[in-house]
C-alpha positions in Angstrom: -69.2 17.5 23.2 -65.7 19.0 23.4 -64.2 18.1 26.7 -60.2 17.8 27.4 -58.9 14.4 26.3 -56.5 12.1 28.5 -53.4 11.6 26.5 -52.1 7.5 26.9 -48.3 7.0 25.8 -47.1 3.5 26.5 -43.9 1.9 25.8 -41.0 -0.2 27.0 -39.1 3.1 28.1 -35.7 1.1 28.3 -34.7 4.1 28.9 -36.7 6.9 28.5 -35.5 9.7 26.7 -36.1 13.2 25.7 -37.4 12.0 22.7 -40.3 10.6 24.6 -41.0 13.4 26.6 -40.4 16.0 24.1 -43.1 14.4 22.2 -45.4 14.0 25.6 -45.1 17.6 26.3 -45.7 18.6 22.6 -49.0 17.1 22.5 -50.4 18.0 26.0 -49.5 21.5 25.1 -50.6 21.9 21.8 -53.5 19.6 22.1 -54.8 20.9 24.8 -54.7 17.6 26.9 -56.1 17.0 30.2 -52.8 15.5 31.1 -50.4 12.8 29.6 -49.9 9.2 31.6 -47.0 7.4 30.9 -47.6 3.8 31.0 -44.5 1.6 31.2 -45.1 -1.9 29.6 -44.7 -5.2 31.7 -44.1 -7.5 28.5 -43.9 -6.1 25.1 -45.7 -8.3 22.7 -44.4 -6.9 19.2 -40.9 -6.4 20.2 -38.0 -8.1 22.4 -37.9 -7.8 25.8 -36.3 -4.7 27.8 -33.1 -4.6 29.2 -34.0 -3.2 32.3 -36.7 -4.8 34.6 -39.9 -3.4 34.6 -38.9 -2.0 38.3 -36.3 -0.5 37.2 -37.6 0.9 33.7 -40.5 2.4 36.3 -38.4 4.6 38.3 -36.3 5.7 35.4 -39.6 7.2 34.5 -40.5 8.4 37.9 -37.4 10.6 38.0 -37.8 11.8 34.8 -41.1 13.5 35.3 -40.5 14.5 38.7 -41.0 18.3 37.7 -43.2 18.3 35.0 -47.1 17.7 36.5 -48.3 17.8 32.9 -47.0 14.0 32.8 -48.1 11.3 35.0 -46.8 7.9 35.6 -49.4 4.9 35.3 -48.0 1.6 36.7 -50.8 -0.5 35.7 -49.1 -2.6 33.3 -46.2 -3.5 35.5 -48.7 -3.9 38.3 -51.0 -6.3 35.7 -48.0 -8.6 34.5 -48.0 -10.9 31.4 -48.1 -9.3 27.9 -48.9 -6.2 27.8 -52.1 -5.7 25.5 -53.4 -1.9 25.1 -57.0 -3.6 24.5 -57.1 -4.5 28.3 -55.2 -1.3 29.7 -58.0 0.8 27.7 -60.7 -1.2 29.4 -58.8 -0.7 32.5 -58.5 3.0 32.1 -62.0 3.0 31.3 -63.6 1.5 34.5 -61.9 4.3 36.3 -62.9 7.1 33.7 -65.8 6.5 32.4 -66.9 10.1 31.3 -63.3 10.8 29.8 -62.1 10.9 26.0 -58.7 9.0 25.8 -56.0 9.9 23.3 -53.6 7.1 22.4 -50.2 8.4 21.5 -48.3 6.2 19.1 -45.8 6.9 16.3 -46.2 6.4 12.4 -44.3 2.9 12.5 -47.0 1.5 15.6 -49.6 2.7 13.1 -48.8 1.1 10.6 -48.4 -2.2 12.1 -51.9 -1.6 14.0 -53.6 -3.9 12.4 -51.3 -6.7 14.0 -52.2 -5.6 17.6 -54.2 -7.8 19.9 -58.2 -7.0 19.4 -56.9 -4.1 17.1 -60.8 -3.6 15.9 -61.8 -3.3 19.5 -58.9 -0.2 20.3 -60.8 2.5 18.2 -64.1 2.3 20.3 -62.1 3.0 23.3 -60.1 6.0 22.4 -58.9 8.0 19.8 -55.6 7.8 18.0 -53.0 10.7 17.9 -50.1 9.9 15.5 -47.3 11.9 16.3 -45.4 12.2 12.7 -41.8 13.6 11.7 -40.8 14.9 8.4 -40.7 12.3 5.4 -43.0 10.0 6.6 -45.3 7.7 4.5 -48.8 6.9 4.7 -50.1 3.2 2.8 -52.3 4.1 -0.1 -53.8 0.5 0.0 -55.0 -2.3 2.4 -56.5 -2.1 6.4 -54.6 1.1 7.4 -55.3 2.9 4.1 -59.0 2.2 4.8 -58.7 2.7 8.4 -57.7 5.8 7.6 -60.0 7.0 5.1 -63.0 6.4 7.4 -61.4 8.1 10.8 -58.8 10.4 9.8 -59.0 14.0 10.6 -57.6 17.1 9.6 -58.4 19.5 12.3 -56.6 19.0 15.8 -60.0 20.7 17.4 -61.7 18.0 16.0 -60.7 15.4 18.6 -62.3 17.1 20.9 -66.1 16.8 19.7 -66.3 12.9 19.8 -65.4 10.4 22.6 -63.1 8.1 20.4 -62.7 6.5 17.0 -60.9 9.3 15.7 -56.9 9.4 14.1 -55.2 12.7 14.1 -51.8 12.9 12.7 -50.1 16.1 14.3 -46.4 17.0 13.8 -43.9 17.1 16.6 -39.9 18.0 16.9 -38.1 15.9 15.4 -35.7 14.5 17.9 -33.7 11.4 16.7 -32.6 9.6 20.1 -32.7 6.0 20.3 -32.8 4.1 23.5 -30.9 1.4 22.1 -28.1 3.8 21.1 -28.1 5.3 25.1 -27.6 1.3 25.9 -24.8 1.0 23.7 -23.3 4.7 24.8 -23.5 3.4 28.4 -22.0 0.1 28.0 -19.0 1.4 26.1 -18.9 3.4 28.9 -19.6 6.8 27.0 -21.4 9.6 28.7 -25.2 9.9 27.0 -25.7 13.1 29.0 -28.4 15.3 27.6 -29.9 12.3 25.6 -32.0 11.5 28.7 -32.9 13.3 32.0 -30.0 13.7 34.3 -32.0 12.3 37.1 -32.9 9.1 35.1 -29.0 9.0 34.2 -28.0 9.2 37.9 -30.6 6.2 38.6 -28.8 4.5 35.8 -25.1 4.8 37.5 -26.5 4.1 40.8 -27.9 0.6 39.8 -25.2 -0.6 37.1 -28.3 -0.5 34.0 -27.0 -1.1 31.0 -23.5 -2.6 31.7 -22.0 -5.1 29.4 -23.1 -8.3 31.6 -26.9 -7.0 30.7 -26.9 -6.4 26.8 
């Protein structure tokens, strides 16, 4: 078996910025993915509620990737509403794409907390995990995640295309230290966050008055 993988990249995207976008595009190119679906969550489970509304975050994402065909917006979690559980999203995607392998993109921090996710044991039945890592990361040596890595981690990126699900791949990406919370603070303080996020997204933020002091 060897076929292209559909990349899945979820998040609050509050707002979407070049750190998210560069990671998605690099993994699309280096892993020869079919495409990367950017999936804004409706209600995050492991962090506080976003400042921008689901509709605003969806619109900002659409503005950000309007000219990049490799990246696609997937609004199923916002349409579904309620807590955005990854397992439910994967089941929904699997019903739509029964024969295409998935690669769920996440950072090292998300991997370290993976065992706290809703029905986490089922997730690898539906997808591979693609861990975007940066320099100076450290993997656990004991515990649930260490055991998971022992049995599922692969070193050769090409091997991820040889199975339908269940593998974990660590892949380096360009380190862009951009923080959505820092962008929000800059906007609140009246500073210009240009070059941290796409210009079309920034213009949408200005037009709709998002992240002003009254919202934070």
